[in-house]
C-alpha positions in Angstrom: -13.5 -72.4 102.5 -13.9 -70.9 99.1 -11.3 -70.6 96.4 -11.4 -69.0 93.0 -10.2 -71.0 89.9 -9.2 -69.4 86.6 -9.1 -71.3 83.2 -7.0 -70.1 80.3 -6.4 -70.9 76.7 -7.8 -74.3 75.6 -8.8 -75.1 79.2 -11.5 -72.4 78.9 -13.0 -74.5 76.0 -12.8 -77.7 78.1 -14.4 -76.2 81.1 -16.8 -73.9 79.2 -16.0 -71.0 81.5 -13.2 -68.6 82.4 -13.5 -68.9 86.1 -15.2 -70.8 88.9 -15.7 -70.6 92.7 -15.4 -73.9 94.7 -16.1 -74.8 98.3 -13.3 -77.0 99.8 -12.5 -78.4 103.2 -9.8 -76.7 105.2 -6.4 -78.2 104.4 -7.3 -79.3 100.9 -4.6 -79.2 98.3 -4.4 -78.1 94.7 -4.3 -81.7 93.7 -7.6 -82.4 95.3 -9.0 -79.4 93.5 -7.8 -80.9 90.2 -9.4 -84.2 91.0 -12.8 -82.4 91.3 -12.3 -80.9 87.8 -11.1 -84.2 86.3 -14.4 -85.8 87.4 -16.4 -82.8 86.2 -14.6 -82.5 82.9 -13.1 -85.8 81.8 -11.5 -84.2 78.7 -9.2 -82.3 81.2 -7.4 -85.5 82.3 -5.3 -86.1 79.2 -4.1 -82.5 79.2 -2.7 -82.5 82.8 0.7 -83.7 81.8 1.3 -80.3 80.2 -0.7 -78.1 82.5 1.1 -75.9 85.1 -0.5 -74.5 88.3 -0.4 -71.3 90.1 -1.7 -70.1 93.5 -2.0 -66.3 94.0 0.1 -65.7 90.8 3.0 -68.0 91.8 3.8 -71.3 90.2 3.2 -74.2 92.5 2.7 -78.0 92.6 -0.4 -80.2 93.2 0.8 -80.8 96.8 0.3 -77.1 97.8 -2.2 -76.5 100.6 -5.0 -74.0 99.8 -6.4 -71.3 102.0 -9.6 -69.3 101.9 -9.9 -66.9 99.0 -6.8 -68.3 97.2 -6.8 -67.7 93.4 -5.8 -70.9 91.5 -4.7 -70.7 87.9 -4.8 -73.7 85.5 -2.3 -72.9 82.9 -1.8 -74.7 79.6 1.6 -74.4 77.9 2.2 -70.7 77.0 2.5 -69.4 73.4 4.2 -66.7 74.1 4.9 -47.5 71.5 2.3 -45.2 72.6 -0.2 -47.7 73.9 -3.2 -48.3 76.0 -1.5 -50.0 79.0 -3.1 -52.8 80.9 -0.2 -53.1 83.3 3.3 -51.6 83.8 6.2 -52.4 86.1 9.8 -51.1 86.2 10.8 -53.0 83.0 7.6 -54.7 81.7 4.4 -53.5 80.1 1.3 -55.2 78.8 -0.8 -53.3 76.2 -3.8 -53.7 73.9 -2.7 -51.1 71.3 0.0 -51.0 68.7 3.5 -51.4 70.0 5.8 -48.6 68.9 9.2 -50.2 68.9 11.2 -47.1 68.0 9.7 -45.1 70.8 10.4 -47.8 73.4 14.0 -48.2 72.1 14.6 -44.4 72.2 13.3 -44.2 75.7 15.7 -46.8 77.0 19.0 -45.8 75.4 21.5 -43.7 77.2 24.9 -42.2 76.1 26.9 -44.8 78.0 25.4 -47.6 76.0 27.4 -49.2 73.2 24.7 -51.4 72.0 20.9 -51.6 72.0 19.4 -54.8 70.7 15.7 -54.7 69.6 13.7 -57.9 69.0 10.2 -57.9 67.6 7.9 -60.9 67.4 5.7 -60.3 64.4 2.4 -62.0 63.3 3.1 -63.9 60.1 0.6 -64.9 57.4 0.8 -68.7 57.8 1.2 -71.5 60.3 2.2 -75.0 59.2 0.9 -74.3 55.7 -2.4 -72.8 56.8 -3.2 -69.2 55.9 -3.5 -67.1 59.0 -6.1 -64.3 59.1 -5.3 -62.9 62.5 -4.2 -63.9 66.1 -5.9 -63.4 69.4 -3.7 -63.1 72.5 -4.8 -63.5 76.1 -3.0 -63.6 79.4 -3.2 -64.2 83.1 -2.4 -60.5 83.2 -1.3 -59.9 86.8 0.9 -63.0 86.8 2.2 -62.3 83.3 3.4 -58.8 84.3 5.0 -60.2 87.5 6.8 -62.9 85.5 8.0 -60.5 82.9 9.4 -58.1 85.5 11.2 -61.0 87.1 12.8 -62.1 83.8 13.9 -58.5 83.1 15.6 -58.2 86.6 17.2 -61.6 86.2 18.6 -60.7 82.7 20.1 -57.5 84.1 21.9 -59.5 86.8 22.8 -62.6 84.7 24.2 -60.8 81.6 25.4 -57.5 83.1 23.3 -55.4 80.8 22.3 -51.9 81.9 18.5 -51.9 81.2 15.7 -54.0 79.7 12.2 -53.3 78.4 9.7 -56.0 77.7 6.3 -55.2 76.1 3.6 -57.7 75.2 0.4 -57.0 73.4 -3.0 -58.7 74.0 -6.2 -58.8 72.0 -6.6 -59.1 68.2 -3.4 -58.7 66.1 -3.3 -58.5 62.4 -0.7 -59.8 60.0 2.6 -57.9 60.3 1.8 -56.4 63.7 4.2 -56.7 66.7 3.1 -59.1 69.5 6.1 -58.8 71.7 9.0 -56.4 71.9 12.3 -56.8 73.8 14.9 -54.0 74.0 18.2 -54.5 75.8 20.7 -51.7 76.4 24.3 -52.5 77.4 27.9 -51.3 77.1 28.8 -54.2 74.8 26.9 -56.0 72.0 27.6 -59.6 73.1 25.9 -59.2 76.4 22.9 -57.4 74.8 22.4 -60.1 72.2 22.7 -62.9 74.7 20.3 -61.2 77.1 17.7 -60.6 74.3 17.9 -64.2 73.1 17.5 -65.6 76.7 14.6 -63.2 77.4 12.5 -64.2 74.4 13.2 -67.9 74.7 12.4 -67.9 78.5 9.3 -65.7 78.1 7.8 -68.0 75.6 8.1 -70.9 78.0 7.2 -69.4 81.3 5.0 -66.3 81.0 1.2 -67.1 81.1 0.2 -65.7 77.7 -1.6 -67.7 75.1 -2.6 -67.2 71.4 -5.5 -68.4 69.3 -4.8 -68.7 65.6 -7.6 -67.8 63.2 -7.4 -69.3 59.7 -9.5 -69.1 56.7 -10.9 -72.5 57.5 -11.2 -72.4 61.3 -9.4 -71.5 64.6 -7.2 -73.3 67.1 -5.3 -72.5 70.3 -1.6 -72.5 69.4 0.5 -75.4 70.7 2.5 -73.8 73.4 6.1 -74.6 74.3 6.5 -77.1 77.2 7.1 -75.5 80.6 10.6 -75.8 82.0 11.3 -78.9 84.2 11.4 -76.8 87.3 7.8 -75.8 87.0 5.6 -78.6 88.4 2.8 -80.2 86.3 -0.7 -81.0 87.3 -0.5 -84.7 86.3 -0.2 -87.1 89.2 -2.5 -85.1 91.6 -3.9 -87.0 94.6 -7.6 -87.9 94.4 -10.5 -87.2 96.7 -10.8 -84.9 99.7 -12.8 -82.0 98.2 -16.4 -81.0 98.6 -17.9 -79.9 95.3 -19.9 -76.7 94.9 
């Protein structure tokens, strides 16, 4: 059987490609797939302790059994207005154009709201003492949109807020531009603030979006925040069992 494999962020550099197609025996696992790539790309092995895995846009562990035409994502730690939309769901949007925060906030607010909290993540001009020229964001777009929608729905239930809007931008961003926007509307400010803080903190740890930082003297993939403990890592995968391409 054949499965599709996607590489993101720094893993693209290690593999020298963005995707691959691999022939495997029926009943093979994600861990066996990883063993194949460890042999093919030895530089991958020391990264596996931080890499998460997905099958068909859902987080999974190395023990998961694969089936024909599955799509496997190898995911390094994530970095997490009128716009050209890549994807949209009920509460989440991914765009490539400028985010118009005022327009998004105006669209979400209603007369019954006593509070609307707006958070914007903005590109700054330096990182750890190095002068930043611009940032480049990329995502596992379908999975990112699904994860963002899930976070919005969870925030509404967890904090009792009325509505949430999440917008993330991809592509090249200049200094001062907004990379991520969160708007929370609620009857009371405490719930709105708590929901907004939880949303950005969780988004930056779980949604598969990565950024590459371009400096005056080079470029690097940003160190992502560790995945939460409940998301399995690739390290410790079983060996053998897979036929290579």
